[in-house]
C-alpha positions in Angstrom: 25.6 -2.3 -31.2 24.1 -2.2 -34.7 23.0 -5.6 -35.9 20.3 -4.3 -38.1 22.1 -5.1 -41.3 21.7 -8.8 -40.4 18.0 -8.3 -39.7 17.7 -6.7 -43.2 19.5 -9.6 -44.8 17.2 -12.1 -43.2 14.1 -10.0 -44.1 15.2 -9.8 -47.8 15.8 -13.6 -48.1 12.4 -14.1 -46.4 12.7 -17.8 -45.4 11.3 -19.4 -42.3 14.2 -19.3 -39.9 15.3 -21.1 -36.8 18.1 -19.8 -34.4 19.4 -21.7 -31.4 21.5 -19.8 -28.9 22.3 -20.2 -25.2 20.4 -18.3 -22.5 21.4 -14.7 -21.9 22.5 -14.0 -25.5 19.9 -11.5 -26.5 17.5 -13.7 -28.5 14.4 -11.8 -27.2 16.0 -8.4 -28.0 16.7 -9.6 -31.5 13.0 -10.5 -32.0 11.9 -7.1 -30.6 14.2 -5.5 -33.2 12.5 -7.5 -35.9 9.1 -6.7 -34.5 9.5 -2.9 -34.7 11.2 -3.1 -38.1 8.2 -5.0 -39.6 5.8 -2.6 -37.9 7.5 0.1 -39.9 8.9 2.1 -36.9 11.5 3.9 -38.9 12.1 6.5 -36.2 13.5 3.8 -33.8 16.2 3.0 -36.3 17.7 6.4 -36.8 21.4 6.3 -37.3 21.4 2.5 -37.8 22.1 0.5 -40.9 18.5 -0.3 -41.5 17.5 3.4 -41.8 19.3 3.6 -45.1 19.1 -0.1 -46.2 15.3 -0.1 -46.1 13.5 2.1 -48.6 9.9 1.3 -48.2 9.3 0.8 -44.5 6.1 -1.2 -45.1 4.0 -1.9 -42.0 3.1 -5.6 -41.7 0.7 -7.3 -39.2 2.9 -8.9 -36.6 2.1 -12.0 -34.5 4.5 -12.4 -31.6 4.5 -15.6 -29.5 6.8 -15.8 -26.5 6.9 -18.7 -24.0 9.4 -17.1 -21.7 6.8 -15.6 -19.4 5.8 -18.7 -17.4 6.6 -22.3 -16.4 5.0 -25.3 -18.0 5.1 -28.3 -15.6 1.5 -29.1 -16.6 -0.5 -29.1 -19.8 -3.0 -26.8 -18.1 -0.3 -24.1 -17.6 0.7 -24.4 -21.3 -2.9 -24.0 -22.5 -3.5 -21.0 -20.2 -0.4 -19.3 -21.6 -1.4 -20.1 -25.2 -4.8 -18.6 -24.5 -3.3 -15.4 -23.2 -0.9 -15.2 -26.2 -3.8 -15.5 -28.6 -5.9 -13.0 -26.6 -3.1 -10.4 -26.8 -2.5 -10.9 -30.5 -6.2 -10.8 -31.4 -6.5 -7.5 -29.4 -3.5 -6.0 -31.0 -4.7 -6.8 -34.5 -8.4 -6.1 -33.9 -9.5 -9.7 -34.6 -12.4 -11.5 -32.9 -11.9 -14.8 -31.2 -13.6 -17.5 -33.2 -13.0 -20.7 -31.3 -11.8 -22.2 -28.0 -9.4 -24.5 -30.0 -5.9 -22.9 -30.0 -5.0 -24.1 -33.5 -8.3 -22.9 -35.0 -7.7 -19.5 -33.4 -4.2 -19.3 -34.6 -5.3 -20.2 -38.1 -8.0 -17.5 -37.9 -5.5 -15.0 -36.6 -3.2 -15.5 -39.6 -6.0 -15.4 -42.2 -7.9 -12.5 -40.7 -4.8 -10.4 -40.3 -4.0 -11.0 -43.9 -7.6 -10.2 -45.1 -7.9 -7.1 -42.9 -4.6 -5.5 -43.9 -4.0 -6.9 -47.4 -0.5 -7.7 -46.3 1.3 -11.0 -45.4 1.8 -11.7 -41.7 5.1 -11.7 -39.8 5.3 -14.4 -37.1 8.0 -14.2 -34.4 8.3 -17.1 -31.9 10.5 -16.8 -28.9 11.6 -19.7 -26.6 9.6 -22.2 -28.6 11.2 -25.1 -26.6 10.5 -23.9 -23.0 7.2 -25.8 -22.6 8.9 -29.0 -23.6 12.1 -28.4 -21.5 10.1 -27.4 -18.4 8.2 -30.8 -18.6 11.2 -33.0 -19.4 11.1 -36.4 -17.7 7.6 -35.8 -16.3 4.2 -37.1 -17.4 3.5 -33.8 -19.1 6.4 -33.9 -21.5 4.5 -35.7 -24.3 1.1 -33.9 -23.7 3.0 -30.5 -24.0 4.7 -31.7 -27.1 1.3 -32.7 -28.7 -0.3 -29.5 -27.7 2.5 -27.5 -29.3 2.4 -29.6 -32.5 -1.3 -29.0 -32.8 -1.0 -25.3 -32.0 1.6 -24.7 -34.7 -0.1 -26.9 -37.3 -1.7 -24.0 -39.2 1.8 -22.8 -40.3 2.0 -25.7 -42.7 -0.8 -24.5 -44.9 -0.5 -20.8 -44.4 2.8 -20.2 -46.3 1.2 -17.8 -48.8 -0.1 -15.6 -46.0 3.3 -15.4 -44.2 5.8 -12.7 -45.1 8.4 -13.7 -42.5 8.7 -16.4 -39.8 11.5 -16.5 -37.2 11.8 -19.1 -34.3 14.3 -19.0 -31.5 15.1 -21.4 -28.6 18.0 -22.8 -26.6 17.8 -26.3 -28.1 17.0 -27.9 -31.4 15.2 -31.0 -30.4 15.5 -33.7 -33.1 12.6 -36.0 -32.9 10.3 -33.6 -31.1 9.7 -31.8 -34.4 6.7 -29.7 -33.5 7.2 -27.8 -36.8 6.9 -31.0 -38.9 5.1 -29.2 -41.7 7.9 -26.7 -42.2 10.3 -28.8 -44.1 11.9 -25.7 -45.6 12.8 -24.2 -42.1 16.3 -22.8 -42.4 18.4 -23.4 -39.3 21.0 -20.6 -39.2 22.4 -21.7 -35.8 25.7 -22.7 -37.4 25.6 -20.3 -40.3 28.7 -18.2 -40.7 26.8 -15.2 -42.1 24.8 -14.9 -38.9 27.2 -16.2 -36.3 27.4 -12.8 -34.5 23.7 -11.9 -34.7 23.5 -12.4 -31.0 26.4 -11.6 -28.7 29.2 -9.0 -28.8 32.3 -9.5 -31.0 35.8 -8.3 -30.1 35.6 -5.6 -32.8 32.2 -4.4 -31.4 33.6 -4.4 -27.9 36.3 -2.0 -28.9 34.0 0.1 -31.1 31.2 0.6 -28.6 32.6 0.0 -25.1 36.0 1.7 -24.9 34.9 4.1 -22.1 33.6 1.2 -20.0 36.8 -0.7 -20.5 38.8 2.3 -19.3 36.6 2.6 -16.2 36.9 -1.1 -15.5 40.7 -0.9 -15.8 40.8 2.0 -13.4 38.7 0.3 -10.8 40.7 -2.9 -11.0 44.1 -1.1 -11.1 45.0 -2.5 -14.5 46.1 -1.1 -17.8 43.5 -0.9 -20.5 45.3 -3.7 -22.4 45.4 -5.9 -19.2 41.7 -5.3 -18.7 41.0 -6.3 -22.3 43.0 -9.5 -21.9 41.1 -10.4 -18.8 37.7 -9.7 -20.5 38.8 -12.1 -23.2 39.8 -14.7 -20.7 36.6 -14.4 -18.7 33.8 -13.8 -21.1 34.9 -14.2 -24.8 35.3 -17.4 -26.8 31.9 -18.4 -28.0 32.0 -19.6 -31.6 28.8 -20.8 -33.3 30.7 -22.0 -36.4 34.4 -22.3 -37.4 36.9 -19.7 -38.7 35.0 -16.7 -37.4 35.5 -14.0 -34.7 34.4 -15.1 -31.3 31.7 -13.4 -29.3 31.2 -12.4 -25.7 28.1 -13.3 -23.7 26.4 -9.8 -23.5 24.7 -10.4 -20.2 28.0 -11.2 -18.4 30.0 -8.5 -20.2 27.5 -5.8 -19.3 27.3 -7.0 -15.7 31.1 -6.7 -15.5 31.0 -3.1 -16.7 28.2 -2.2 -14.4 29.9 -3.5 -11.2 33.5 -3.0 -12.5 34.4 -6.5 -11.4 35.2 -9.8 -13.1 32.5 -11.9 -11.5 30.8 -15.2 -12.6 27.6 -13.5 -13.5 26.1 -16.2 -15.8 25.8 -18.7 -12.9 24.6 -16.0 -10.5 21.6 -15.6 -12.7 20.7 -19.2 -12.3 21.6 -22.7 -13.7 19.4 -23.8 -16.6 16.8 -26.3 -15.2 16.9 -28.1 -18.6 20.6 -29.0 -18.1 20.2 -30.0 -14.5 17.3 -32.3 -15.1 19.0 -33.9 -18.1 22.1 -34.5 -16.0 20.0 -36.1 -13.3 18.2 -38.4 -15.6 21.1 -39.3 -18.0 24.4 -39.7 -16.1 27.3 -38.4 -18.1 30.9 -39.5 -18.6 33.1 -36.3 -18.3 35.8 -37.7 -20.6 33.2 -37.6 -23.4 32.4 -34.0 -22.9 35.3 -31.7 -22.0 38.9 -30.8 -22.7 38.9 -30.8 -26.5 36.2 -33.3 -27.4 36.0 -33.9 -31.2 32.6 -34.5 -32.8 30.8 -34.2 -36.1 28.0 -31.8 -36.5 25.2 -34.4 -36.0 26.6 -35.3 -32.6 26.0 -31.9 -31.0 23.5 -30.1 -33.3 20.3 -31.9 -32.4 19.2 -33.0 -28.9 17.3 -36.3 -28.6 15.7 -36.7 -25.1 15.8 -40.5 -25.5 19.5 -40.6 -26.3 22.3 -41.0 -23.8 24.3 -38.5 -25.7 24.8 -35.5 -23.5 26.9 -33.5 -25.9 24.1 -31.5 -27.5 22.7 -30.5 -24.1 26.1 -29.1 -22.9 26.8 -27.4 -26.2 23.4 -25.8 -26.7 23.3 -24.6 -23.1 26.5 -22.7 -23.8 29.0 -24.7 -21.7 30.9 -26.0 -24.7 31.6 -24.1 -27.9 33.4 -24.6 -31.2 37.1 -24.1 -30.9 38.5 -25.7 -34.1 37.4 -27.5 -37.2 39.2 -30.1 -39.3 38.1 -29.7 -43.0 39.4 -33.1 -44.0 37.6 -35.1 -41.3 34.7 -32.6 -40.9 35.2 -32.8 -37.1 34.6 -30.0 -34.7 36.7 -29.5 -31.5 34.4 -28.5 -28.6 35.7 -27.1 -25.4 34.8 -24.6 -22.6 34.5 -21.1 -24.2 36.1 -19.2 -21.3 37.2 -19.3 -17.7 33.9 -18.2 -16.3 32.1 -21.2 -17.9 34.8 -23.7 -17.0 34.9 -22.8 -13.4 31.1 -22.5 -13.2 30.5 -25.9 -14.8 33.0 -27.7 -12.6 32.4 -25.8 -9.3 28.6 -25.4 -9.5 27.1 -28.1 -11.7 29.4 -31.1 -10.8 28.9 -30.6 -7.1 25.2 -31.4 -7.6 26.0 -34.9 -9.0 29.3 -36.2 -7.6 29.3 -38.7 -4.7 32.9 -38.2 -3.5 34.4 -35.2 -1.7 34.9 -32.3 -4.1 38.6 -32.0 -3.2 39.1 -35.6 -4.5 37.5 -35.0 -7.9 40.3 -33.0 -9.5 40.1 -30.7 -12.5 42.3 -32.6 -14.9 39.8 -34.4 -17.2 41.2 -35.9 -20.4 39.5 -36.7 -23.6 40.5 -40.2 -24.8 
């Protein structure tokens, strides 16, 4: 699927960006696409929109930071990963380590890359929130937060050396603002122009996956139209703003095509520890979460670990999505995106926390 026109649009606007998406939506793949674009690898984009949109193909120094490679239950783990990240980037850019202090090294990396190449630096940060989420409700949560805030502090004063900055994560944590110096950070998580930058839309499904749909239909003894309807029912329905085409979770959709079966693949790949730990520490009232809950943007956009509001957690983890929007009241309707998520949430997650026999729980939950 060609999303490179959206990458070009972001690059042209050139703002520092933040994007929140649930797990398994292709955030890391998006950053890899950006990385090779800014490295000037034109050959990799043959036949894609970017090949003709971009005229110059300038090679920029790229600093890539990913926290998806490890777990961060202690501050020592976090510092070790930061050290490895800086080592890799210094090696790639041919820059000597100048300090044992992570923020000093990061500052030197940015300045030295600029001075060495004469070009502004591109900085791509993947899963920025994992070191905080891994340590939630432990003694290491605040130390990890402080270390990250210190590590990213050079970004505040390096604006003139930065060509492009893009940050991704599952959550947008409100008062844990580790990017406090970046007041101009543009959050595109609910932006209509970029709603399909991760995920597979219905039109893309038909354009790129018709042979796979036909094979799936044959294996399931369905017509092609019946197979399409079941795909919609099982995996479609994610909306990251209102009045736009929904998107499929790409991980689940591709698993379905691979095995030619309508399985619950998202939960087979694991339940987010962030969601489980939050549910354990902050009991929730189901009537406030599911079956058509209405909320304003501030109630589900930012997660505050000190708050009892579970709505941002469930929404940002991908278990609720935007289903409708009332322009007069500015209220969003949130509900399960599809059958896979509804059944997984009720069958897998709730059994971890209910104290009555599952058969007595029932599945009719109303929103008062």
